[in-house]
C-alpha positions in Angstrom: 61.6 18.6 -7.5 63.8 15.9 -6.5 64.5 15.0 -2.9 68.1 16.3 -3.1 67.0 19.7 -4.3 64.3 19.9 -1.6 66.8 18.9 1.1 69.3 21.5 -0.2 66.6 24.3 -0.2 65.6 23.4 3.4 69.2 23.4 4.4 69.8 26.8 2.8 66.6 28.2 4.4 67.6 26.9 7.9 71.1 28.4 7.6 69.6 31.7 6.4 67.2 31.8 9.3 70.0 31.0 11.8 72.2 33.8 10.4 69.3 36.3 10.4 68.5 35.4 14.1 72.2 35.8 15.0 72.4 39.2 13.3 69.3 40.4 15.1 70.6 39.2 18.4 73.9 41.0 18.0 72.2 44.1 16.6 70.2 44.3 19.9 73.4 43.8 22.0 75.2 46.6 20.0 72.2 49.0 20.5 72.2 48.2 24.2 75.9 48.9 24.5 75.5 52.1 22.6 72.8 53.3 24.9 75.0 52.3 27.9 77.9 54.3 26.6 75.6 57.2 25.9 74.5 57.1 29.5 78.0 57.0 30.8 79.0 59.9 28.6 76.2 62.0 30.1 77.3 61.0 33.7 80.9 61.8 32.9 80.0 65.3 31.6 78.3 66.0 35.0 81.4 65.1 37.1 83.6 68.1 37.6 87.0 67.5 36.0 90.2 68.6 37.7 92.6 70.7 35.8 96.0 69.1 35.4 98.7 70.3 37.8 101.0 72.8 36.3 104.4 71.5 35.4 107.4 72.9 37.3 110.2 74.0 35.1 113.5 74.3 36.6 
């Protein structure tokens, strides 16, 4: 292989590794946010909710 092809392949490999790492990082963050929202939903269901005040017609 020529030097240009080798440099190009190394560049493509480095870019691919960077993008894979970025996707893995954001996948972890999204899963953490989903777990947090799940926890908040369970807490929200435990809190008694007030019924809305009746509207006065007149």
